[in-house]
Every structure is written in structure tokens, then in C-alpha cells.
N, C-alpha and C positions, 0 to 999 in steps of 0.2 A: 106297569108295576104290580097290578093286582090281577094279572092274567093267571088263572088257575093252572093252565097247561104249562106255563113257563115255570111256576113254582114246583110243579110236579117233576119237570125235567131237572130243575136245580137239585131237588132232594134225591132224585134218582142218580144224578151225577155224583153227589156227595156219598150216597150209599155204595155206589160202585167203586169209589175211590176213597175209601175210609182213611188210609194212611196219608194220602196226599192232602186231604181236608184237615186231618189232625195236625200235620206238619205246619200247614199255612196258619191255622188257627193258634197253634202252640207259640209261634213267634210273636204273635200280637199279644196273647195272654201274658207271656213272660215279660214282654216289653213294658206293658202297663203296670204289671205287678211290681217289677223292680222300680219303676218311675215313682209309684206311690210310696213304696217302703223308703226309698231314698229321701223323698221330700218329707215323709212323716218323721223319719229319724232326725232329719235336719231341724225341723220345727220343734221337735222334742228336745233336742240339744239347746236351742235357744231358750225354751220355756224353763229347762232346768237350771240354766245359768241365771236367768232372771230371778227365779224363785230362791236360789241359794245365795246369790251375791248382791242382789238389789232389793233390799227389804223395804226401804223407805221409798218416798217418791223419787223417781229417776231424775226428775227435773228440779233438784234440790240445790240451793246455795245456802251454806251455813257460815256465819260470821262470828268470830270469837275475839275478845280483847286480849292483848298480850302485854309486853313490856317494851317501852321504847328504849332502844340502846344508843340512840343518836340524838344530840341536842338539836332542836329545830324551832325556828321562829320564836326565839327567846326562852323557850322551855328547856329545862335541864334534861340531861340523859338519865337513863335508868329510872324512869318513872312508870308507874302502873297506868295502863290505859282503862278507862271506865266508860261502858256503854250505858246510855240512858234512854228513857222513853222517847225523847226527842229525836234520837238517831233513827229509830224505826219510823217515826213520823216523817222525818226527811226523805227516807227511802220511798214511803208511800206517796209522798207529794210528787217526787221527781220521776218515779218509774212505775206508778200505779198500772198503767196500761200494759206494760210488759210483764207484770207479775200476776199470778193466779192466786196464791195463798201467801199470807204474811203473818208471822208471830214473833214476839219477843219471848224469852225464856228466862225465868229465875230458877236456878237449881240449888238444892240444898238436901239435907238429910236430917231426919229427926226420928225420935222414939214415937211409935204409934201404939195406942192402947185400945183394946176392946175387952171390957170385963177383966178377966184375969190374964188375958193373952196380951203379950206385947212383942214388938219387933221393931227394928230400925230400918227404914225404907227411904228411897230417894223421893223427894217432894219437888214437883215442878209447877211453878205458876205460868200459865200459858193463855193464849188466845183460843177461841173455839177452832180456828183453822188448823191447829196442831193435829186434830183428828185426821185431816186429809193428807197432811204432810207425812204423818207417821204410818198412815194406812191402818189406823186403829178400827177394829170392828167390835161393836157393842154387843155383849152376850145378853145384858139385861139393862133396863133403865136407858139413860141417855148420857150424852157427853156434856161438858161445860158449855154454856150458851153465851151469847152476847149479853143478854139480859142479866145473867149471873154476874158478868163482869161489871155491868153498869151499876148494879146495886151492891157490889162488894159481898156477894153471898158467901157464906161459909159452907160451900158445897164441895164434894170430892168425887171424882171418878177413879176407881181402883182397879188394878190388874187382877186378873182371875186367881193368880197364885197367892195374892194378898188375901183374898176372900178365903181361900183354902187354908192359909196359915192361921188367920185370926178367928174365922168363923166355923172352921172345921167343915163340916157337911151342910151347915146352915146357909140361909140366904142373907147376903149382906145389904141388899137393897132397902133404903129407908132407915137403916140403923146409923148411929152416931159413933165415931171414932174420935179419940183425942190425939191431936198432933201438936206436940210441944205445949201441952196444957190448954189448947183451944179446941172446942168440939166442933166437928165438921159432920155434915149429914151426907151419907153415901147416896148418890143420885144415879150411878151406873157402875157396871162391871164390864171390863173389855178384855179382849185378847189382842195379841200382837205377834205377828209371824217373826219378829226379831229374836224371839227365844225367851227363856226364863227371866233374864235381867229386865227385858222390857215389860214383862208381865208382873214385876214387882215394883211398879212405879205408881205414885199417886199424883193425880193432876187436879189442881185447884185453879180458881180464877187468878190471874196475875195480879189484879188489883187488890184482891184479898190478901195475898201473900205480901205485897208491898206495904200495905197498912199494917200487917203484923210485924214488919221490919221498921216500925217507927216512921211510916209513911215515905219510905225510900223510893226514888224513881230510878234506881240503878238496875241494870239487867245483866245477865251473864252471856247471853246468846241471842242472835237473831237468825231465824229460819225463813227462808223464802223459797217458793216454788215459781219458776218462770213459766210462760205460756208454752204448752206442749207443742204448739205448732212451730216454735223456733227450732232450727237445726243447731248442731253443736257449736258452730262457729259463732252464730248469733248469741247464743247463751253465754259462751266464754267472753265475748265482747261485753255483754251486759254485766257479768260479774266483775270485769275489770273496771268498768265505768263506776258501778256502785262502790267498789273498793277505793277508787280514785276520789270520789266525793267524800267518803267517810274519812280518809286520811287527810283531806283538806280541812274538814270540819274539826277533826280531833287533833290537828297539828302534829301529824306523824310524818316523818320524812318518807318520800317515795322509795328510797333505798333501804329503809329500815324493815327488814323481813320479819322481825319479831314483834313489831309494834301491833300489827293487826293480821289475823289469819282468816282467809276466805277460802273455804272448801266448796269447790264448784263440781258437781257430778259430771257436768258436761265435758270437763277436761278428761275424765276417765272414759265417759261414754262414747267420746269421739273414737277412741282406739277400739273400744268394744264394738261399736257399730261397723267399724272398718273390718274387724275380724270376722263378724258375722256376714258382712257383704261378700267377703272372700269365700266363706263357706257356702253361702247361698249360690254364688256364681258356679262354684265346683259342683254343687248338687244339680243345678240347672244344666250345666255342661254335660255331666255324666248322664242325667235322666234323659234329656233329649237325645243324647248320643245312643242311648238304649232303645228309644223309640225309633230313631233312624235306622238302627240295625234291624229292628222289626219290620220297618217299611221295606228295607232292601230285601229282607227275607221273603216278604210277601211278593215283591216284584219278581224275584228269581223263581218262586214257586209258580207264579202266574204265567211267566215265560214257558215253564216246563209244561204246565197245564195246557196251554194253548198248542204247543209243539205236539203233545201227546194226542190232542184231539183234532189235529190237522185233517185227517181222513173224514172224521165226523163232520167237520166244518165243510169240507168239499161236497160230501153228500147233500148237506142242508142247502148249499148254494146250488147244486145241480137240480135240486127239487124246487128251486125258486125262492129260497130264503134270501131276504134283503140284507145288505151289510149292517144296516141298523139293528136288525134282529140278532145277528151274530154278536155284535157288540153288546147289545142289551143283555143277552143271556149270559155272557161271561162276566159282564160288569156287575149284574145283579148277584150272581154267585159270590164274586169277590166281596161286595159290600156286605152281603148276608153273613158270610164267615167272618169278616172284620168286626161287624157290630156284635155278633154273639160272643166272639172271642174277647172283644174289648170289655164287654159287660162282665164276663167271667173273671178277667184280669182285675177289674175294678173291685168287684166283690171280694175276691181273694186277698187283695191288697188291703182293703178296709178291714176286713176280718182279722188278718194278721196283726195290723196296728192296734185293734181292740184287744186282742189277746195279749200282746205285749203290755199294753197299759202303762202302769208305773213300775213294772218289774225291773226296769233298767234304771230306776231313780239313782241307784249307787253310782252310776256312770253319768250322771247329770242329764239323763234323758227322761223328761217328765211329759206325760200326755202327748205322746207322738200322734200327729193327725195331719191331714190334708184338707184344704178347703174344697168345697164342691165346685167352685169356679175353676180351680186349677185342673180338677179331675175332668170336668166337662170339656175344658179347653183341650187337654191332652187326647181325650177320646175323639173329639171332633177332628183334631189334626190326623189322628190315625185313619178315621173314616176317609177323610178327604184324600190323604196320600194313598190309602189302600185302593180308593176308587181309581186314582191316577195310575197306580201300579197295575190295576186290571184293565184299565182302558187302552194303554199304549200297545200291549201285545195283542189285545183284542181287535183293535183298529188295524193292525198290521196283518192279522189273520183274515180280517174281513176283505182285504184287498187282494188276497191270493185267488187265482183263478181256479175254478173247480177242478179242471183237468190236472193242474199242478198239485192241488191238494190231494187228490185221489192217488197220485203217483208217489206221495211221500211215504217214506218208511216209518 
């Protein structure tokens, strides 16, 4: 492998046959280049979809009360359904192992004042887990904590646009705002990828807001995130079980669709994942088809190379070269061209994806990239098959008798 004479022969052969070496290397470079671009664009499409359409936790189940339209278990029809703290406690008790984050929500809106500035904003009483369910990012300060809830603290975390509205260019952290005549201390300012509406929300401890509502224990909504290890089918089943238990507790008929609403992202994500599975399969099929085309191209060129060097091989054998020497020489040349061309294809592919960047974000292609594991796997496959492509004709040439090789045209 490290024989200087052999390497000199390889470089001399490449120098004497520049076009042949270029064509054999070009098929490999092009194959890896197209492979990386295809996978990068495919990954960018998935990233774009996830960032545009799935802003909150993908493993989200949201529960809303409705209006029962059917009489059931002695209760009259057309009655309003009310969720309470105990309903979330029931879910926690029965399904705690299957759930990751859990929060009940009280939603209202009120006039908010700071100095001479006023505005009407949505107010939500929540558990600390809401931060992870909504994928809230704190710009300054912190979010509502469990200790804030336990002590019924009059603390608030506000969206960055509220800070901009009420405090102009000032810092809201540590200041007090009046919400419905009650003063709340701002402990954090956050951003939310959901857009302007999400960044004009004020979050306070749910216990504090319930106290402000004359110690009410009613809630407007329950948000749950199930374990991310669950597949869509398991998550859908979990959502159905939770709905069934709540319907039983609240005495809502199983056939009453408007009594309770359960929105389970898994029901939509199942179709989404299936869609991306099809895209991934097509990308893999086309990508590996491109690589196979490159391998076939290498094989054909190596057959031509061996045929072209038949007389040379005959002279070498007449001078005492062993078959293993003949095979090694051609094989090393094939591997060398494959490796160099493969590296070039990888570098060009990565550079192209880097230059594309987020310029195609209008087409939902965001951060197109390919993992190094996949790149190394594809390169390894090319080297292995490139070696086989060089070995087969080299072995066939090594078996030719010197006299027959010297007579070849």
C-alpha cells in the first residue's frame, strides 16, 4: 500500500490518461454531490414544515369544555360543561406515566396599565409546564415557577410585544403593571415563535388568577404533552382513553360530539409523518440510484482501462509480475480515484447546501443539511463498490496469459 514505486506508477498512469481519470472521477463526484443535495433539500423541507406549521409541542393534547346536546344519566340536554381543577388531578393520577407536561389554563382578557400607557391583552393563568408546551423562550428574567403557584404570588411573565407597547424602549423586568386593578410584578419577558398574537399574552400563576375570581376552581382548558417516545397510534389511543374517562366523570354521552373537545396533534402528525416517510423513501431511492449509476460508471470505465492496458499487463507478466501485483496496481488506482473524487463530491455538496442556507425558506426549505453519519456511509459504500468495480476486471486481466495479452489490439 505504501510502496513508493507503485504510487509513482499510479500517478504516471493518471497523468498519461488524464481524460480517463477525469471521467472515472467525475461520475463519483457527481453521484455524491447529487446524493447530498437531494438529502439536504429533503431535510430542509421537513425543517421548514415543522417550523411553519408546528409551533407548539408536537406531542400536544388539548381539552376544551363544550355544551352537552344530549340528556345523559339524569342530566338534561343543552347544559354547559365546566372543567375544574379536579379534572386535571384525575388525569395526573391515572395517566401520569404516559404524560410529560400537564397544565390547566384559565383564559381571560383585561385592561393592563403601566403609568400612562394602557392596553387590553389576553391573560392566562397557568402551571409552569406551559413554558415547555408552548415552547416559550425567555428573553429576560424567568417564567412562572411552582413556588409562585404555591404562594399565590402576583407575578407576571409578559410577551416581548407587550413590553414594547407599554414600556416603549424601556426594560419591563421588575416593574409593576395593573391588571384589572390588581398590581403584578413582571418577573420575565418572553418570545414565542407563534407570532404577534402569542407575544401579546400575559401569564400569571393559575392559583393567583383563581383567587382573583373569588376563589373559583373552574378552568377553561387542559393542555397535556405525552411522552415523545410514543408513536402516533399509541398517542391517539391515549387521547381517546383520557377523553373517555373525562366524559364518564362529567357525565357526557359518548356520542355527544359537542360536549367535550379533544384536539390531539398525533391524529394530524400520523398523516404528516406518513407523508414525510414517502418523501424520505423517494429521496433515498433516487439518491442511492444516483450512487449506483456512479458505481456502474466506475465499473465500465475500469473495464475500459484494463482493456486499454492489456499489452502493458502482458509485458509486466512476461517480466515476472505476479497476478497479485497486477490486481493491486489497478485496485489501488481505482480506490485512489474513488476516494479523491468522493471527498470532492462531499465538499461541493456541503458547500452548496451552505450557500443555499435559508434562501429557499419561501418554499418551506429551511436549513438544508445532511448528517455526517449519512455522508460517511455513502462515501464508504462508494469506496467499497468502487474497489469491487476495479477488482473484477483486474482479476480477469491478471488471469490472461502473457502471450495472449501481447497479441491484443
